[in-house]
N, C-alpha and C positions, 0 to 999 in steps of 0.2 A: 547469464541471468534470464535466458529465454524460457518461456513457458508455452505449453501447447494451447491451441485455440479451444480444444475440448475441455481442458481443465479450467480455463478462464470462463467459459460458458457455464460450466457446472457450478463454479463458486459465485458467479455474479448475483444471483438472487439473494444469497446469504450476505454478500457484501452490501447490496442495496438496502437490505433490511437493517443492517448493523450501523450504517453511517449515521452520525449525529446530525439531525436536521438543522438544529439551531446553529451549529458551526457552519454548515453549508450556506444557510441564509445570511449569516454574518459575512462570509466571504463574498457572496453574490452582491451584497449591498455596497461593496467597496469599489466596484468596477464602473467604467463609463457607460454611456448609452450604446456605444458600438465597440465593445471590448475585444481585445485579442487575448486569448487564453492559451498558454503553453502547457501542454500535458506531457510530463516526462514519464517514460516507460509506459506508454499509452495502451499497449496491447491492442485489443480490438475496439477500444473506445468506451470502456465502461464508465469512465468519469464523465464523459459527455452525456451519456444516458442518465447518469445519476443526477446531474444538475438539471437536466430537462428544462422546464419552464422557469426555473429559478433565475436563470440568466436570460438576457434579452435574445429575441429571435435573431437579431443581427450579430450575435457573437461570432467572432472569427476564431475557430479552433485550429491550433497547430499541434499535431500529434507527432511525438518523437518516440521512436523505438529502434532497437538494433535489429529486430527480426522483421525482414521484408514480408514474410508470409502473414504475420499478424497485422502489419500495416495494410496489406492488400485486403484483408478481411475488414479492417477498420474503414478503408476507403469505400467498401460496399455498404457498410452499415451507417457511416457518417459521410455521405458523398460530398458534402460541402467543405469538409475539413481539408486543411493543408497537411500533407504527409511529409515527414522528414526522417529519413533513415540515418541514424547516428549512434555512436557509442556514447552513452551518458557519462562515461568516465572522462571524456574529452570536453570538459566544461566550457573551455574557451571556444569550442566549435558550435555550441548550442545557439539557436536563434535568440537574439536579444532586443531587436528594435521593436518598440511600441508595445511591449508586453504589459498588460494590465493585471494579470493574475497568473501565477505559476502553480500548477497542480500535479499531483502524483498519487497513485493508489497502490497499497501493498508494496511500497518501494523502500522506505527508509531503513528497514531492518536489513536490507541487502547492501547498503552503501557504507562508506567509511566516514570517519569524522573529518578527514581532510576534504572529502567531497562536499560535505555539508558546509564547511568553512568557505570553500570556493564558490558554491552556489549562492550562499548568503551574501557574498560580495559582488556577484555578477548582476543581480537584479535588485532594483529598488521597489519592486512590486510586492504585494502580499503573496504569501505561500500557503497553499492548502494541501496538506499531505494526509490522506485518509488511510485507515486500516493498517496501521503499523503494529506488527506483532510485538507483544510486551512480555512474553515468557510465561504466561499463565495458561494452564490447561486444567480442566476438571471434568471427569467422566462419571456418569451414573448408569449402571452400577459401577462403583469404584473397584479397583484392584490394587493389591499390595505393591505391584510393580509400577504403577502409574507415575509416582514421583521420580523414580530413577530413569524411566523412559523420557519424561519431560526434561530432566536434567541433561540427558545425553543429546536429545534433540536440540536443546538450547545451545549446547556446545557446538554442535554441527552448524547451527545458524550463524556462528561467528567465524566460520571458515571463509576463505576467499570466494566471493561470488562473481568475480570478474574485475573488481576494482582494487582488491587488497583485502585485508582482514575486515570482515563485515561487522556491523554493529550488533546485529541480532537483537536479542531482547533488551539491550541497552539503548536502543535507537531513540526512544522517546526522551529519555533522560538527557542524552547527549544533544539531541536536536534542540531541546528547550534551552540548554546552556549556550549552544553555539549561536542561536538566533538572538537570544537576549544580549549576548556579548556584542553582536553586530548591530544593536540598536533597535531591535524589533520587540514589540509586546507579543507574548505568546499565549495562546488559549489552547487548552487541552480538554478533550471529551472522550469518554468511553465509547467504543464501537465494537463491543464483543460479538462474536458469533455465538448464538444460542441455538444449537442444532438439536433436533429431536429425531424420532424414528421416521418421521416424514422426510427427513433429509438423508436417508440411508445411503444413497448413491454418493453423495458428497462425503459423508462420514467414512464410507469404505475407502475412497481414494485418499482421504486425509490420513486415515490410519495407516495405509500402505506407505505413504510418504514419510510419516513420522517414524514408523518401524525401520524403513530403509535407512533413514538418516541416523537413527540410534545404532543400527547395526554397523554402519560405516565408522562410528566412533568406537566400536568394540563392545557394545552392549549385547551380550549373547542371549539375554532374556527377551530380546525384541521379537523374535520369531514366534515364540509361544504366546507372548503378550498379544501380538497381532491376531493369531489364530483364535485366542479366547475372546477377543473383542468382536471379531467378525461373526463368531457363533452367536453373539448376543445382539447383533446389529438391529434386529426388529424391535428391540426394547431399549436400545442405547440412546443416551443423550449426552451432550457435552457443551461446555463453554470454552471457547478459545479467546484469550484476551487480546484485544486490539485497542488502539487509541487513534483519534484524529487530532491533528495539530493545525492551527491557523496562526501564522506569524505575520503581524502587521507592522509595516515600517513607520518610523516616527513621523514622516511627512504627512501621512494620512491621519495619524492619531492627533496631530496638532491642528487638524482642520485644513490641511493643504488640498490642492486640486487632485482629483482622481485622475 
């Protein structure tokens, strides 16, 4: 499930613009005055930068990722953070003491239902998971092949990403069910990417990734689809569907201590 630092940097402005501010504010209001936040699959620390001043300056961030190179970059960009190299699949090995909030970005579509069940049982803290891909794509100008390419990509998203069969575009639906069954109240908000010709570099890399995934599934139309889209990149726009999720445990909903 590792990603390059260059790809994460390229997508970060779109991610920051897409996040639902109301849900972030709601998450931030749940923590103590000196909170410890555990960020799963942290990459270079985009979630830290997204919260910014919404969380207290005294916030202790624990960043967890399996990629040592990404953590090294995170250490430079968020020097006060605690860095923890770990396989997210080993839930029982993740830090657990004193956690006020668990966060993750662009993560849930890569994990399994079993992982969600285990993580929901390990922490009594709120969970904020942002930018979960939900299977929707729309391109302008549209092409007749768009729908089948999206379908092929969505199938690829459900292949094993390192933990077993990934949830892919089912992630939001499954996460809501799992957290509700674990006694959390779950809030969901849209966080779509709305990309224009001003985002041509990001769109170009996104298109290449989508076409490559569709090709791996066996969609032979993907190469021509990619070529046609790249030829129109200066006028291309797209919407990529994402959702943010906030799951709040019952102890906080009933007015318990933060």
